[in-house]
C-alpha positions, 0 to 999 in steps of 0.5 A, a space after each residue: 753839429 749833425 751826428 751821422 752814423 752808418 748801419 750795417 748787419 752781421 750774423 752771430 754764430 747761430 745766424 741771428 742778425 745784429 745791427 751794428 752802427 758806426 759814428 766818427 772815423 779813425 781808431 776804433 772804440 767798440 762798445 759791448 752791448 748792454 740792456 737798453 739799446 736801439 741804434 736808430 732811436 739812440 741817435 736823437 736821445 737826450 741821454 745817449 746822443 751826448 755819448 755818441 758825440 763825445 765818443 765819436 770825436 775820439 775815433 770810430 765809435 762802434 756799437 750794436 743792438 743785442 739780440 732781441 732788441 732794437 734793429 737786431 733780430 727780435 724773434 730769437 730763441 736763445 737769449 742766454 749770456 753765452 749767445 751775447 758773448 757770441 754776438 760780441 765775438 761776431 761784431 769784433 770779427 767784422 771789424 777790420 782794425 787789428 786792435 781796438 779800445 773795448 768799452 763795457 758799460 753796465 753788464 757790457 763790462 762782463 762781456 768785455 772782460 770775457 772777450 779781452 781775456 780770450 782775445 788780448 791781441 785785439 784789445 788795446 785798452 779796456 774801459 769799464 763804466 758802472 760795470 760788474 763781474 757778478 749779477 744781482 742773483 750771483 752776488 746775493 748772499 741772503 734770501 732777501 737779496 735773491 728775492 729782490 733780484 727775482 722781484 725786479 725781473 717780475 716787475 719788468 715782466 708786468 710793467 715794461 712799456 706800459 703807460 704807467 707813471 709809477 713804473 716809469 718813475 721807479 725804473 728811470 730812477 734806477 738809471 738816471 735819478 738826476 735826469 730831467 723830465 725830458 730825459 725821464 720821458 725818453 727813457 720810458 719811450 726807449 723801453 717800448 722801442 727797444 724790446 718786448 716785456 718778455 724779452 726784457 725780462 728774460 735778458 734781465 733774468 740771465 744778466 742777474 746770473 752773470 758771474 765772471 769776477 773770477 775770470 777778471 784776475 787773469 786779464 792782462 790788458 790795460 784797464 780803466 774802471 770808473 764807477 758812480 758812488 751812488 749808482 742805484 743800478 750797480 752798487 759802487 762796491 761792484 766797481 771796487 771788486 773789479 778794480 781789486 781783481 784786475 791786475 794793474 787796473 786804475 779805479 776812478 770813483 765818480 761823484 754821481 748817482 746816475 748809472 748812465 752819466 749825463 752831460 750836465 753833471 760834473 762827473 761827465 767831465 771827470 769821466 772824459 778827462 780820465 778816459 783821454 788820459 788813459 788812452 793818451 797817444 794810443 788814439 794815434 795809429 800804431 805800427 800794426 795799424 799803419 802796416 795794415 795787418 788784418 785781425 787774423 795776422 795780428 793774432 798770429 803776431 801776438 802769439 809769436 811775440 808770446 814765444 809760440 812756434 809755428 806749430 803751436 800757433 797753428 794749434 792755438 788758432 786752428 790753422 795748418 802749419 803752412 797757413 801760419 808760415 804763409 801769414 808770417 811771410 805776409 806779416 814780415 813784408 807788411 812790417 818791413 822786417 826780415 826776422 822773427 826777432 824784428 817782428 816781435 820788437 814791433 809787436 811789443 812796441 805797438 
């Protein structure tokens, strides 16, 4: 089957252009950015193409290249994690659907956690795969562990993209140790296509210092966490930490040594079966999507459902009282209700 995608661009808060790709149609699944991404190169990838095919069968699967990588702006001065958060915000703001499934793989999990914490009205379900709340440096408890984190960054700085079998074997074995020769060769090509050595090293340096585990305790969205037992890139224990921190999170161990699951391993089937069960009927358009509420209108409705009055909603969203009153009138019309109580019932059953 021919896998088709559309590519567009949006601007982050500092003006950086981000390449955003969409496959499939229907309810939206947004993947937060992770380290290795190239929206055009991935389409023919023996590693990523199966992911695109599987996820796009569930709906409109949206992903984007992080700044400095792929088709997004390569020459940017700010490669900080704060900038990555702003990029996810920009991509989410460009999505018309009021709510979506947010998928965080690897360090994308940390980005997804922060976004879901600040924008629970947009996130229907949070899915974290081989993710972590603390990067290697942040969670290091000994000098040896900090040295290991620093050494990996330096190794990337000097070996990235080189035609060196030793580097390729080391690096691919962190991500897909059980991959085929073809998948390993492609992973080496991905390094050269995705980003320069300096950008890759700088991004990894910043990722090592991610620390959002303490924020995970405040999440209030349905969450599914899946983690490979023998993951060499992100230890299994990091998935367990997230599951313990996020209230009500469901945790699924995967019998795999791969950081990126491959379609020929049993864990692939387990992952997708668990994902289907978790999402369930949520993939059918809910009342808010059927009513055609915009993201801004959905945000107003969500705050109203939390008991905030117009003045408090206006202060929370940086709007005027009049704007909130006008938006509520439109929301009531779209939902076919006449009172705040009726609108809240719809919001709570979405």
